[in-house]
BAFI-3210 file (N, C-alpha, C; in Angstrom, 3 decimals, decimal comma, padded with zeros to 6 digits):
// residues 306
n [1|2|3|4|5|6|7|8|9|10|11|12|13|14|15|16|17|18|19|20|21|22|23|24|25|26|27|28|29|30|31|32|33|34|35|36|37|38|39|40|41|42|43|44|45|46|47|48|49|50|51|52|53|54|55|56|57|58|59|60|61|62|63|64|65|66|67|68|69|70|71|72|73|74|75|76|77|78|79|80|81|82|83|84|85|86|87|88|89|90|91|92|93|94|95|96|97|98|99|100|101|102|103|104|105|106|107|108|109|110|111|112|113|114|115|116|117|118|119|120|121|122|123|124|125|126|127|128|129|130|131|132|133|134|135|136|137|138|139|140|141|142|143|144|145|146|147|148|149|150|151|152|153|154|155|156|157|158|159|160|161|162|163|164|165|166|167|168|169|170|171|172|173|174|175|176|177|178|179|180|181|182|183|184|185|186|187|188|189|190|191|192|193|194|195|196|197|198|199|200|201|202|203|204|205|206|207|208|209|210|211|212|213|214|215|216|217|218|219|220|221|222|223|224|225|226|227|228|229|230|231|232|233|234|235|236|237|238|239|240|241|242|243|244|245|246|247|248|249|250|251|252|253|254|255|256|257|258|259|260|261|262|263|264|265|266|267|268|269|270|271|272|273|274|275|276|277|278|279|280|281|282|283|284|285|286|287|288|289|290|291|292|293|294|295|296|297|298|299|300|301|302|303|304|305|306]
n.u [003,019|003,641|001,454|000,489|002,737|001,749|-001,336|000,088|001,667|-000,520|-002,293|-000,208|000,263|-002,005|-002,057|000,006|-001,710|-002,543|-001,045|-000,862|-002,732|-002,759|-000,414|-000,738|-002,951|-001,663|-000,135|-001,393|-002,926|-000,478|-000,249|-002,838|-002,375|-000,696|-002,334|-004,345|-003,476|-003,098|-005,389|-006,500|-009,298|-012,017|-014,619|-016,277|-018,064|-017,946|-019,245|-021,832|-024,084|-024,919|-022,769|-021,769|-024,041|-023,788|-020,645|-021,648|-023,205|-021,247|-019,577|-020,823|-021,832|-019,393|-018,362|-020,558|-019,404|-017,005|-017,894|-019,207|-017,282|-015,850|-017,293|-017,411|-014,601|-012,708|-010,348|-008,670|-009,400|-010,478|-007,559|-006,664|-007,643|-007,877|-004,874|-004,109|-006,014|-004,807|-001,850|-002,873|-003,248|-001,084|000,700|-000,897|-000,351|002,462|003,210|001,906|003,389|006,409|005,662|005,845|008,626|011,209|010,586|010,474|006,833|006,731|008,483|007,686|005,569|006,747|008,611|007,072|005,025|006,938|008,047|005,375|004,890|006,931|006,566|004,198|004,431|006,452|004,976|003,178|004,768|006,027|005,114|004,822|004,393|005,756|005,805|002,850|001,799|003,931|002,782|-000,073|-000,055|000,995|-001,867|-003,441|-003,088|-003,284|-005,541|-007,101|-006,543|-007,414|-009,887|-010,801|-009,960|-012,047|-014,745|-016,663|-017,289|-019,822|-020,760|-019,019|-019,724|-022,177|-021,730|-020,257|-021,810|-024,048|-022,015|-020,941|-022,915|-023,439|-021,683|-021,749|-024,724|-023,619|-021,813|-023,263|-025,659|-026,133|-023,946|-021,995|-019,598|-018,111|-017,019|-016,713|-013,902|-013,054|-012,648|-010,797|-008,278|-006,312|-005,464|-003,524|-003,718|-003,713|-005,478|-005,437|-004,390|-001,235|000,031|001,861|003,035|005,687|009,090|009,436|007,464|005,804|003,844|003,282|003,776|001,997|-001,049|-002,616|-004,221|-006,366|-007,374|-009,241|-008,616|-005,771|-003,828|-004,039|-000,764|-000,566|-002,046|-004,919|-006,224|-008,336|-008,311|-009,776|-010,816|-008,735|-008,449|-011,294|-012,333|-009,930|-011,120|-012,877|-010,921|-009,210|-010,876|-011,618|-009,422|-009,403|-011,650|-012,573|-010,174|-010,862|-012,984|-013,189|-011,148|-008,980|-008,243|-005,617|-002,753|000,834|000,202|-002,051|-005,443|-007,767|-010,190|-009,939|-007,115|-009,293|-010,666|-009,137|-008,337|-010,823|-010,714|-008,760|-009,690|-011,943|-011,775|-009,666|-011,778|-013,138|-011,040|-010,949|-013,364|-013,224|-010,645|-011,679|-012,952|-015,496|-016,209|-015,841|-017,546|-016,005|-016,880|-018,300|-017,504|-015,163|-015,686|-018,198|-016,447|-014,512|-016,528|-017,795|-015,275|-014,550|-016,419|-016,295|-013,687|-014,717|-016,261|-014,059|-012,794|-014,142|-015,022|-016,999|-019,423|-020,282]
n.v [-048,805|-047,720|-047,434|-050,382|-051,170|-050,387|-052,210|-053,989|-053,527|-053,030|-055,206|-057,211|-057,498|-059,045|-061,440|-061,855|-062,820|-065,165|-066,605|-067,591|-068,535|-070,920|-071,849|-072,383|-074,315|-076,724|-077,268|-077,759|-079,764|-081,579|-081,569|-083,312|-086,972|-087,268|-085,848|-087,541|-089,719|-089,494|-088,925|-086,628|-086,095|-083,746|-084,224|-087,186|-088,679|-087,692|-087,454|-087,099|-083,823|-082,335|-081,594|-079,674|-077,242|-076,920|-076,547|-073,493|-072,487|-072,380|-070,747|-068,363|-067,727|-067,274|-064,782|-063,035|-062,667|-061,619|-059,619|-057,861|-057,806|-056,037|-053,974|-053,675|-052,521|-054,347|-055,590|-057,115|-059,875|-060,875|-060,675|-062,717|-064,453|-065,270|-065,563|-067,934|-069,541|-069,947|-070,688|-072,754|-074,494|-074,477|-076,122|-078,429|-078,883|-078,942|-081,306|-082,725|-083,317|-083,493|-086,146|-087,548|-088,057|-090,452|-090,268|-090,015|-090,143|-088,177|-086,514|-085,375|-083,994|-082,256|-080,618|-080,030|-077,987|-076,686|-074,969|-073,876|-072,599|-070,410|-069,314|-068,005|-066,102|-064,887|-064,074|-062,219|-060,602|-058,513|-057,970|-058,038|-057,937|-059,682|-061,584|-061,869|-062,784|-065,794|-067,241|-066,678|-068,864|-071,057|-071,606|-071,843|-073,387|-075,432|-075,681|-075,629|-078,341|-080,137|-079,607|-080,824|-083,552|-084,363|-083,214|-084,971|-084,903|-083,858|-082,665|-080,189|-079,094|-078,135|-076,441|-074,373|-073,347|-072,572|-070,824|-069,203|-067,571|-066,376|-064,733|-062,348|-061,633|-060,500|-058,826|-057,374|-056,479|-056,555|-055,373|-055,915|-057,879|-055,792|-053,655|-055,674|-056,683|-054,195|-053,550|-055,123|-056,075|-053,788|-054,925|-056,416|-059,530|-062,692|-062,822|-062,551|-061,758|-060,184|-057,816|-055,808|-053,032|-052,186|-053,172|-052,262|-051,043|-050,853|-053,236|-052,470|-050,422|-048,757|-047,247|-048,254|-046,073|-044,443|-042,617|-040,106|-039,410|-040,809|-042,619|-046,238|-048,265|-051,319|-053,883|-056,504|-059,408|-061,696|-064,324|-066,231|-066,933|-068,019|-070,518|-071,531|-072,342|-074,452|-076,793|-077,829|-078,624|-080,673|-082,283|-083,206|-084,710|-086,280|-088,175|-089,072|-090,421|-092,825|-094,434|-094,782|-095,721|-092,605|-090,697|-089,104|-086,327|-086,854|-085,942|-084,759|-085,713|-085,666|-083,968|-082,798|-081,000|-079,680|-078,297|-076,303|-075,293|-073,832|-072,417|-070,306|-068,871|-068,172|-066,543|-064,253|-063,595|-062,215|-060,088|-058,850|-057,568|-056,278|-055,030|-052,263|-051,223|-051,148|-052,713|-055,815|-059,228|-061,981|-064,864|-065,911|-065,503|-067,197|-069,840|-070,333|-071,378|-072,913|-075,014|-075,298|-075,891|-078,431|-080,004|-080,266|-081,335|-083,556|-084,683|-085,015|-086,803|-088,849|-089,614|-090,356|-088,507|-087,786]
n.w [-003,075|-000,421|000,872|001,120|003,026|004,885|005,337|005,682|008,505|009,867|010,297|011,193|014,231|014,440|013,057|014,766|016,673|015,897|015,480|018,174|018,903|017,421|018,773|021,401|020,690|019,817|021,654|023,150|022,455|022,774|025,310|025,602|025,500|028,041|030,059|030,181|030,471|033,382|034,581|034,089|033,846|034,081|034,646|034,888|033,536|030,099|027,981|028,445|028,110|030,376|031,473|030,047|030,260|033,567|033,289|032,043|034,089|036,296|034,737|034,759|037,492|038,507|037,163|038,411|040,576|040,313|038,943|041,211|043,036|041,782|041,545|044,435|044,846|046,060|044,464|045,124|045,942|043,530|042,489|044,046|043,929|040,675|040,491|042,415|040,967|038,015|039,155|039,837|037,403|035,774|037,383|037,047|034,327|033,788|036,083|034,292|031,759|033,380|034,156|032,223|031,914|033,791|036,410|039,814|041,587|043,649|043,762|041,155|041,937|043,905|041,981|040,453|041,773|043,192|040,228|039,747|041,366|041,532|038,788|039,075|041,362|040,086|037,998|039,835|041,144|038,982|036,017|033,828|030,145|028,599|030,372|031,097|028,434|028,567|030,720|030,227|028,028|028,479|030,566|029,075|027,323|029,030|029,983|028,044|027,365|029,248|029,385|027,063|027,106|028,864|028,028|025,544|021,722|020,678|024,026|023,735|021,325|021,938|024,618|023,381|021,609|022,984|024,505|022,744|022,240|024,661|024,984|022,828|023,875|026,223|025,036|023,360|024,215|027,156|028,327|030,134|029,783|028,363|030,616|032,845|031,616|031,818|033,952|035,195|033,701|034,565|036,506|035,326|034,993|033,478|031,317|029,260|026,348|025,198|022,923|022,027|020,300|019,722|021,031|023,367|025,071|027,912|029,775|032,310|033,296|031,346|030,679|029,800|027,721|028,501|028,038|025,543|022,314|022,680|021,298|021,669|022,935|022,649|021,263|022,330|023,612|024,264|027,406|027,087|023,916|022,913|024,449|024,338|021,740|021,475|023,101|021,344|020,009|021,108|021,896|019,223|018,150|020,627|020,725|018,465|017,842|019,299|018,583|015,839|012,728|011,865|009,249|009,632|009,814|010,523|014,555|014,133|013,915|011,118|011,349|014,133|012,678|010,415|012,786|013,415|011,423|010,512|013,171|012,559|010,482|011,471|013,226|011,407|009,977|012,273|013,138|010,414|010,856|013,045|012,743|010,771|012,286|014,209|016,756|017,560|019,526|019,964|019,997|018,769|016,258|016,191|017,325|016,065|013,574|014,509|014,747|012,378|011,152|012,016|011,884|008,709|008,180|009,383|007,582|005,379|005,691|006,575|009,262|012,131|013,365|016,208]
ca.u [003,857|003,502|000,291|000,530|003,337|000,600|-001,939|000,768|001,825|-001,685|-002,941|000,603|-000,536|-003,651|-001,057|000,914|-002,585|-003,380|-000,192|-000,418|-003,912|-002,204|000,599|-001,829|-003,641|-000,551|000,730|-002,586|-002,789|000,641|-000,759|-003,398|-001,906|000,148|-002,712|-005,124|-002,930|-003,102|-006,476|-006,967|-010,345|-012,583|-015,860|-016,018|-019,108|-017,558|-020,507|-022,769|-024,533|-024,992|-021,602|-021,673|-024,478|-022,724|-019,878|-022,145|-023,350|-019,935|-019,047|-022,114|-021,619|-017,554|-018,278|-021,127|-018,747|-015,727|-018,299|-020,034|-016,305|-015,254|-018,087|-017,120|-013,658|-012,310|-009,363|-007,122|-010,481|-010,049|-006,839|-006,124|-008,563|-007,100|-003,218|-004,900|-006,117|-003,535|-000,969|-002,844|-003,722|000,037|000,697|-000,933|000,746|004,043|002,679|001,902|004,842|007,142|005,339|006,820|010,510|011,348|011,116|009,007|005,823|006,592|009,786|007,222|004,492|007,931|009,233|005,832|004,482|007,730|008,018|004,289|004,504|007,881|006,058|002,926|005,215|006,836|003,351|002,349|005,531|006,943|003,661|005,476|003,477|005,740|005,195|001,903|001,767|004,080|001,594|-001,148|000,273|001,131|-002,093|-004,441|-002,945|-002,810|-006,880|-007,616|-006,040|-008,200|-011,552|-010,726|-009,899|-013,347|-015,951|-016,934|-017,373|-021,359|-020,952|-017,997|-019,712|-023,596|-020,942|-019,949|-022,704|-024,201|-020,772|-021,344|-024,257|-023,825|-020,870|-022,735|-025,508|-022,507|-021,074|-023,570|-026,514|-025,708|-022,154|-021,607|-017,612|-016,849|-017,188|-015,786|-013,031|-012,133|-011,901|-009,644|-007,811|-005,970|-004,880|-002,323|-003,738|-002,984|-006,420|-005,693|-003,079|-001,110|000,752|002,328|003,587|006,890|009,129|009,983|006,207|005,430|002,519|003,519|004,005|000,921|-001,913|-004,030|-004,328|-008,277|-008,262|-009,762|-007,587|-004,156|-003,660|-002,744|000,463|-000,964|-003,473|-004,963|-006,944|-008,400|-007,811|-011,108|-010,543|-007,545|-009,395|-012,796|-012,513|-009,397|-011,182|-013,123|-009,767|-008,581|-011,895|-011,981|-008,645|-009,413|-012,484|-013,030|-010,164|-011,475|-014,147|-012,904|-009,516|-009,174|-007,067|-004,290|-002,101|000,972|-000,117|-003,286|-006,012|-008,336|-011,248|-009,076|-006,654|-010,353|-011,205|-007,551|-008,666|-011,755|-010,589|-008,254|-010,669|-013,445|-011,060|-009,776|-013,089|-013,074|-010,048|-011,554|-014,538|-012,620|-010,003|-012,165|-013,066|-016,484|-015,802|-017,143|-017,403|-014,663|-016,737|-019,210|-016,940|-014,209|-016,508|-018,423|-015,436|-013,756|-017,628|-017,639|-014,267|-014,342|-017,280|-015,304|-012,918|-015,381|-016,373|-013,313|-011,832|-014,839|-014,949|-018,155|-020,122|-019,452]
ca.v [-049,211|-047,563|-048,091|-051,685|-051,409|-049,732|-052,424|-055,125|-052,873|-052,342|-056,289|-057,800|-057,887|-059,649|-062,477|-062,423|-063,552|-066,341|-067,653|-067,147|-069,202|-071,584|-072,615|-072,921|-075,452|-077,192|-077,216|-078,377|-081,165|-082,461|-082,279|-084,414|-088,033|-087,563|-085,518|-088,146|-090,458|-088,671|-089,262|-085,633|-085,107|-082,582|-084,758|-088,305|-088,522|-087,091|-087,339|-085,897|-082,729|-081,626|-081,035|-078,118|-076,678|-076,950|-074,851|-072,421|-072,132|-071,674|-069,143|-067,103|-067,329|-066,356|-063,320|-062,502|-062,605|-060,573|-057,725|-057,870|-057,454|-054,675|-053,028|-052,936|-052,241|-055,442|-056,515|-057,953|-061,235|-060,635|-061,004|-064,080|-066,288|-065,910|-066,165|-069,733|-070,655|-070,093|-072,008|-074,868|-075,227|-074,776|-077,453|-079,674|-079,016|-079,030|-082,698|-084,183|-082,903|-084,136|-087,597|-088,377|-088,122|-091,018|-089,607|-090,526|-088,676|-086,938|-085,441|-084,932|-083,372|-080,963|-080,004|-079,004|-077,129|-074,704|-073,908|-072,845|-071,325|-069,752|-068,255|-067,028|-065,219|-063,802|-062,775|-060,894|-058,794|-058,583|-058,520|-057,130|-058,063|-061,018|-062,617|-062,072|-063,873|-067,024|-067,833|-067,032|-069,558|-072,230|-071,408|-071,529|-075,008|-076,204|-075,756|-076,461|-079,705|-080,587|-079,606|-081,186|-084,889|-083,790|-082,790|-085,005|-083,373|-083,555|-081,376|-079,332|-077,867|-077,592|-076,042|-073,894|-072,604|-071,917|-069,905|-067,616|-066,404|-065,517|-064,073|-062,180|-060,664|-060,030|-057,499|-056,302|-056,167|-055,938|-054,749|-056,279|-057,650|-055,169|-053,636|-056,453|-056,522|-052,726|-053,584|-056,715|-055,434|-053,085|-056,012|-057,071|-060,133|-063,557|-062,885|-061,436|-062,030|-058,492|-057,816|-054,585|-052,400|-052,590|-053,517|-050,974|-051,014|-051,924|-052,869|-052,180|-048,436|-048,030|-046,739|-048,357|-045,051|-044,432|-041,396|-040,262|-038,879|-041,403|-044,499|-047,414|-048,893|-052,892|-055,117|-057,184|-060,829|-062,741|-065,911|-067,048|-066,294|-068,980|-071,577|-071,997|-072,925|-075,419|-077,502|-079,061|-079,924|-082,128|-083,354|-084,183|-085,885|-087,324|-089,046|-089,428|-091,982|-093,995|-094,330|-095,512|-094,972|-091,770|-090,137|-087,944|-085,736|-086,610|-086,734|-084,629|-086,005|-084,069|-083,774|-082,109|-080,048|-078,988|-077,368|-075,736|-074,441|-073,389|-071,347|-069,429|-068,042|-067,217|-065,341|-063,986|-062,860|-061,204|-059,335|-057,477|-056,333|-054,806|-053,494|-051,877|-049,455|-052,360|-054,276|-057,384|-060,062|-063,215|-066,198|-066,082|-065,871|-068,273|-071,206|-071,262|-071,038|-074,409|-075,803|-075,473|-076,361|-079,411|-080,205|-080,351|-082,177|-085,366|-085,505|-085,431|-088,256|-090,002|-090,069|-090,246|-087,509|-087,604]
ca.w [-002,070|001,078|001,432|001,712|003,735|005,971|005,756|006,699|009,534|010,677|010,391|011,881|015,287|014,407|012,629|015,946|017,653|014,971|015,897|019,815|018,939|016,901|019,437|022,392|020,194|019,328|022,656|024,524|021,783|022,921|026,678|026,125|025,464|029,174|030,764|029,982|031,161|034,493|035,182|034,823|033,957|035,151|034,263|035,012|032,011|029,355|026,909|029,222|027,799|031,386|031,830|029,342|031,419|034,651|032,796|031,486|035,522|036,562|034,452|034,875|038,899|038,319|036,056|038,993|041,574|039,796|038,811|043,022|043,904|040,819|042,693|045,852|045,210|045,980|043,179|045,708|046,351|042,169|042,391|045,083|043,293|039,675|040,286|043,169|039,575|037,235|039,335|039,968|036,290|036,077|038,245|036,564|033,267|034,590|036,390|033,245|031,692|033,877|033,845|030,496|032,255|034,010|038,058|040,919|042,373|044,916|043,251|040,131|042,460|044,266|040,847|039,501|042,698|042,808|039,216|038,879|042,631|040,740|037,719|040,054|042,414|039,627|038,008|040,812|041,670|037,613|035,373|032,362|028,625|027,927|031,707|030,712|027,872|028,629|031,704|029,368|026,903|029,398|030,928|027,690|026,665|030,132|030,623|026,733|027,208|030,814|029,822|025,672|027,202|029,716|027,251|024,260|021,047|021,339|024,938|023,267|020,977|022,530|025,097|022,491|021,417|024,295|024,964|021,811|022,879|026,258|025,085|022,136|024,480|026,939|025,092|022,418|024,508|028,650|027,943|031,374|029,729|027,833|032,000|033,298|031,137|031,598|035,767|035,180|032,895|035,540|037,634|035,285|034,954|032,704|031,298|028,368|025,919|025,551|021,971|021,931|019,112|019,908|021,680|023,890|025,404|028,888|030,277|034,148|032,666|030,829|031,696|028,551|026,872|028,513|027,431|024,112|021,449|022,447|020,506|022,713|022,479|022,098|021,164|023,489|023,142|025,338|027,033|025,977|022,691|022,433|024,902|024,231|020,616|021,334|023,632|020,410|018,682|021,836|021,513|018,663|018,362|021,389|021,168|017,573|017,658|019,960|018,154|014,305|011,667|011,305|008,738|009,851|009,398|012,537|015,427|014,741|013,192|010,351|012,334|015,182|011,613|009,967|013,487|013,108|009,935|011,313|014,054|011,976|009,383|012,796|013,624|010,492|009,567|012,987|012,592|009,136|010,936|014,341|011,616|010,443|013,361|014,768|017,967|018,314|020,584|019,741|020,434|017,996|014,804|016,430|017,706|014,287|012,820|014,597|014,669|010,544|010,431|012,676|010,144|007,412|008,759|009,664|006,034|004,469|007,065|006,899|010,467|012,718|013,207|016,518]
c.u [003,553|002,415|000,141|001,034|002,752|-000,100|-001,255|001,316|000,785|-002,495|-001,931|000,508|-001,876|-003,021|-000,679|-000,577|-003,034|-002,379|-000,026|-001,035|-003,502|-001,151|-000,473|-001,990|-003,163|-000,211|-000,450|-002,799|-001,818|000,818|-001,993|-004,128|-001,641|-001,561|-004,013|-004,712|-002,923|-003,927|-006,509|-008,066|-011,854|-014,100|-015,898|-016,951|-018,742|-018,525|-022,126|-022,876|-024,709|-023,948|-021,268|-022,989|-023,714|-021,610|-020,139|-022,705|-022,645|-018,971|-019,364|-021,506|-020,072|-017,749|-019,087|-019,885|-017,728|-016,517|-018,713|-018,233|-015,429|-015,984|-018,050|-015,730|-012,538|-011,464|-008,635|-008,077|-010,241|-008,635|-005,785|-007,187|-008,043|-006,206|-003,756|-005,003|-005,203|-002,401|-001,356|-003,165|-001,929|000,588|000,652|-000,406|002,065|003,942|002,829|002,780|005,863|006,903|005,975|008,386|010,313|011,727|010,110|007,983|005,732|007,635|009,095|006,633|005,957|008,057|008,000|005,449|005,444|008,082|006,946|004,501|005,695|006,928|004,716|002,758|005,799|005,706|002,783|003,197|005,442|005,425|003,409|004,053|004,174|006,075|004,104|001,679|002,204|003,357|000,539|-000,976|000,027|-000,320|-003,706|-004,231|-003,413|-004,906|-007,734|-007,503|-007,216|-009,483|-011,845|-010,958|-011,220|-014,631|-015,906|-017,000|-018,878|-021,479|-020,093|-018,808|-021,455|-022,746|-020,947|-020,313|-023,286|-022,526|-021,184|-022,008|-024,941|-022,812|-021,242|-023,937|-024,479|-022,011|-021,667|-025,172|-026,522|-024,676|-021,256|-019,957|-016,570|-016,699|-016,252|-013,552|-011,672|-011,120|-010,620|-008,810|-006,378|-004,666|-003,687|-002,026|-003,468|-004,248|-006,868|-004,226|-002,186|000,096|001,743|003,011|004,983|007,518|009,462|008,925|006,066|004,259|002,270|002,631|002,572|-000,565|-003,294|-004,246|-005,467|-008,684|-008,326|-008,412|-005,790|-004,576|-002,516|-001,407|000,178|-001,584|-003,458|-006,334|-007,156|-008,276|-008,366|-011,142|-009,509|-008,292|-010,224|-013,009|-011,062|-009,413|-012,205|-011,697|-009,567|-009,780|-011,742|-010,771|-007,927|-010,085|-012,964|-011,942|-009,992|-012,656|-014,538|-011,337|-009,267|-007,954|-006,167|-003,238|-000,486|000,582|-002,083|-004,043|-007,345|-009,789|-010,716|-008,340|-008,140|-010,504|-010,032|-008,124|-009,809|-011,149|-009,837|-008,817|-011,784|-012,471|-010,217|-010,991|-013,280|-012,489|-010,491|-011,776|-013,734|-011,382|-010,571|-013,578|-014,231|-016,479|-016,775|-016,991|-016,776|-015,747|-017,618|-018,926|-015,718|-015,154|-017,733|-017,577|-014,728|-015,300|-017,776|-016,467|-013,866|-015,824|-017,026|-014,643|-012,972|-015,850|-015,041|-012,552|-012,937|-015,883|-016,027|-018,402|-019,282|-019,735]
c.v [-048,661|-047,789|-050,205|-052,201|-051,324|-050,972|-053,867|-055,145|-053,374|-054,017|-057,315|-058,092|-059,035|-061,475|-062,911|-063,376|-064,634|-067,158|-068,289|-068,681|-070,648|-072,741|-073,301|-074,460|-076,982|-078,118|-078,199|-080,332|-082,509|-082,871|-083,271|-085,707|-087,962|-087,016|-086,645|-089,295|-090,719|-088,862|-087,618|-084,592|-083,916|-083,101|-086,433|-088,848|-087,927|-086,947|-086,833|-084,690|-081,531|-081,163|-079,748|-077,470|-076,245|-076,065|-073,770|-071,678|-071,785|-070,089|-067,724|-067,268|-066,560|-065,346|-062,479|-061,920|-061,662|-059,320|-056,870|-056,886|-056,200|-053,471|-052,930|-052,905|-053,671|-056,003|-056,659|-058,591|-061,533|-061,997|-062,401|-065,174|-066,313|-066,551|-068,073|-069,935|-071,255|-070,892|-072,841|-075,243|-075,050|-075,808|-078,899|-079,868|-079,531|-080,410|-083,440|-084,136|-084,139|-085,921|-088,632|-089,009|-089,334|-090,787|-090,766|-089,676|-088,216|-086,119|-085,092|-083,495|-082,147|-080,028|-078,946|-077,930|-076,053|-074,331|-073,330|-071,985|-070,538|-068,172|-067,580|-066,172|-063,983|-063,100|-061,260|-059,990|-058,032|-058,476|-057,657|-058,337|-059,364|-061,873|-062,942|-063,443|-065,472|-067,805|-068,133|-068,442|-070,953|-072,827|-072,158|-073,028|-075,828|-076,460|-076,587|-078,080|-080,560|-080,623|-080,643|-082,593|-085,003|-084,263|-084,064|-084,941|-083,487|-082,611|-080,223|-078,499|-077,631|-076,183|-074,182|-072,314|-071,756|-070,253|-068,408|-067,213|-065,982|-064,896|-062,638|-061,217|-060,143|-058,494|-056,725|-055,707|-055,159|-055,100|-055,017|-057,069|-056,898|-054,380|-054,294|-056,617|-054,861|-052,819|-054,522|-056,227|-054,483|-053,603|-056,992|-058,610|-061,486|-063,832|-062,792|-062,060|-060,288|-058,459|-057,369|-053,905|-051,656|-052,950|-053,414|-050,778|-051,811|-051,848|-052,326|-050,650|-048,065|-048,014|-046,964|-047,593|-044,774|-043,491|-041,084|-039,573|-039,552|-042,697|-045,208|-048,060|-050,461|-053,242|-055,987|-058,571|-061,094|-064,139|-066,372|-067,914|-067,372|-070,236|-072,555|-072,983|-074,044|-076,665|-078,396|-080,025|-080,558|-082,332|-083,975|-085,228|-086,613|-088,804|-089,922|-090,884|-093,268|-095,314|-095,745|-094,456|-094,343|-091,256|-088,560|-087,691|-085,568|-087,229|-085,723|-085,204|-084,637|-083,689|-082,283|-080,435|-079,283|-077,869|-076,423|-074,397|-073,094|-072,574|-070,539|-068,572|-067,218|-066,739|-064,180|-062,529|-061,237|-059,783|-058,280|-056,738|-055,395|-053,635|-052,005|-050,631|-050,251|-053,433|-054,888|-058,543|-060,981|-064,181|-066,777|-066,306|-067,011|-069,729|-071,586|-071,560|-072,431|-075,381|-076,153|-076,034|-077,616|-080,978|-080,815|-080,804|-083,844|-085,775|-085,507|-086,859|-089,730|-090,401|-090,228|-088,993|-086,966|-088,750]
c.w [-000,680|002,029|001,684|002,231|005,380|006,365|006,223|007,963|010,548|010,940|010,731|013,220|015,618|014,011|013,622|016,793|016,961|015,225|017,590|019,360|018,600|017,745|020,705|021,550|019,498|020,804|023,587|023,750|022,138|024,320|026,895|026,015|027,850|030,673|031,471|030,851|032,798|035,196|035,893|034,301|034,378|035,551|034,421|033,676|030,760|028,077|027,510|028,594|029,095|032,196|031,159|030,226|032,533|034,093|032,901|033,316|036,022|036,322|034,994|036,187|039,212|037,858|037,148|040,065|041,152|039,384|040,379|042,937|043,156|041,818|043,668|046,437|045,523|044,995|043,546|045,762|044,327|041,909|042,853|044,019|041,887|039,202|041,301|041,656|038,384|038,364|040,099|038,357|035,828|036,407|037,293|034,875|033,191|034,626|035,011|032,396|032,119|034,096|033,082|030,902|033,889|036,097|038,576|041,532|042,790|044,823|041,244|040,676|043,086|043,388|040,442|040,547|042,524|041,335|038,715|040,579|041,835|040,187|038,231|041,078|041,140|038,389|038,465|041,123|039,786|036,569|034,217|031,258|028,737|028,871|031,257|029,988|027,569|029,394|031,264|028,541|027,717|030,264|029,969|027,374|027,792|030,361|029,721|026,952|028,161|030,048|027,806|026,349|028,405|028,832|025,845|023,138|020,668|022,680|024,288|022,463|021,179|023,496|024,333|021,763|021,946|024,725|023,557|021,884|023,830|025,501|023,959|022,940|025,431|026,784|023,898|023,146|026,141|028,782|029,132|030,910|029,462|029,597|032,729|032,915|031,620|033,573|035,741|034,951|033,687|035,923|036,919|035,426|033,894|032,004|029,893|027,420|025,232|024,023|021,667|020,404|019,027|021,257|023,454|025,116|026,827|029,531|031,642|033,983|032,683|031,238|031,005|028,154|026,745|027,561|026,142|024,004|021,188|022,387|021,450|022,068|022,036|022,083|022,279|022,689|024,164|025,646|026,520|024,746|021,962|023,240|024,316|022,330|020,576|021,648|022,158|019,585|019,317|021,963|020,267|017,929|019,458|021,475|019,753|017,576|018,432|019,287|016,385|013,805|011,795|010,597|009,534|009,714|010,954|012,805|015,702|013,190|012,306|010,650|012,673|013,993|010,911|011,453|014,302|012,577|010,613|012,215|013,258|010,796|010,264|012,460|012,587|010,068|010,771|012,791|011,406|009,768|012,202|013,807|011,310|011,561|014,228|016,019|018,036|019,161|019,586|019,813|019,156|016,963|014,436|016,818|016,432|014,074|013,120|014,525|013,154|009,934|010,856|011,787|009,146|007,464|008,565|008,178|004,967|005,029|006,603|008,153|010,631|013,419|014,805|018,339]
res [x|x|x|x|x|x|x|x|x|x|x|x|x|x|x|x|x|x|x|x|x|x|x|x|x|x|x|x|x|x|x|x|x|x|x|x|x|x|x|x|x|x|x|x|x|x|x|x|x|x|x|x|x|x|x|x|x|x|x|x|x|x|x|x|x|x|x|x|x|x|x|x|x|x|x|x|x|x|x|x|x|x|x|x|x|x|x|x|x|x|x|x|x|x|x|x|x|x|x|x|x|x|x|x|x|x|x|x|x|x|x|x|x|x|x|x|x|x|x|x|x|x|x|x|x|x|x|x|x|x|x|x|x|x|x|x|x|x|x|x|x|x|x|x|x|x|x|x|x|x|x|x|x|x|x|x|x|x|x|x|x|x|x|x|x|x|x|x|x|x|x|x|x|x|x|x|x|x|x|x|x|x|x|x|x|x|x|x|x|x|x|x|x|x|x|x|x|x|x|x|x|x|x|x|x|x|x|x|x|x|x|x|x|x|x|x|x|x|x|x|x|x|x|x|x|x|x|x|x|x|x|x|x|x|x|x|x|x|x|x|x|x|x|x|x|x|x|x|x|x|x|x|x|x|x|x|x|x|x|x|x|x|x|x|x|x|x|x|x|x|x|x|x|x|x|x|x|x|x|x|x|x|x|x|x|x|x|x|x|x|x|x|x|x|x|x|x|x|x|x|x|x|x|x|x|x]
***
């Protein structure tokens, strides 16, 4: 009995992480329609696979910029850039939500800017774990929805495949992603989700227990692990229904639901290896899971592949 309790306790944070991913996915699906209606697409031609190459290029350049800033001890530059990006993303989320209410465009703009600014300042002044997680949910869902409505199925699959390969190389070979995570984590920015082992935990005060022999008091999951697979979930729910009548459960089509289930299966496979003490790159598991889940949903629904 005690061993069963230990197993449940050990895997409880992983279940919380699965819950976070599902909340991001469902919220992104709900945001897709109002964002589409307000023309918040990131690319003009959603069918172009060149968009995926462009996206990868931006990621590589931004990663290089962050690593250089860390090397030059210019963490304030990283903090400024990421906070500006966070504030902008939250503005789009709140604008899309408020567009569902009968208010003027000017009022919508003012309220969205104010709320996004308040949350960004709160994040900067008081970056406690629950503030980081709340903001992370907002920008995770918002970014996923924006790119999900901007890229059709094939470009998304190409993007996720390339990102999985890049993540594996950056974690197992060059290891620069590990250096990047360690360098940025102390800035207390919403680039990750924090799952504490107890409610008394303080992310602000925690030194992250980097010293050997000390157990960490929280688990961490990169924001990208929630965003990247969710892009395909949103895309599957937006673009396929434009081509054919597809079976759905509520507002979620079978291919999108399959992608969500595939994400969960991929994450659980990742969690089992991580809990065995084997650090892993997350995207190879999550992206392959969401793609296979999507394909299963397509087969069950009889929808076109893309």
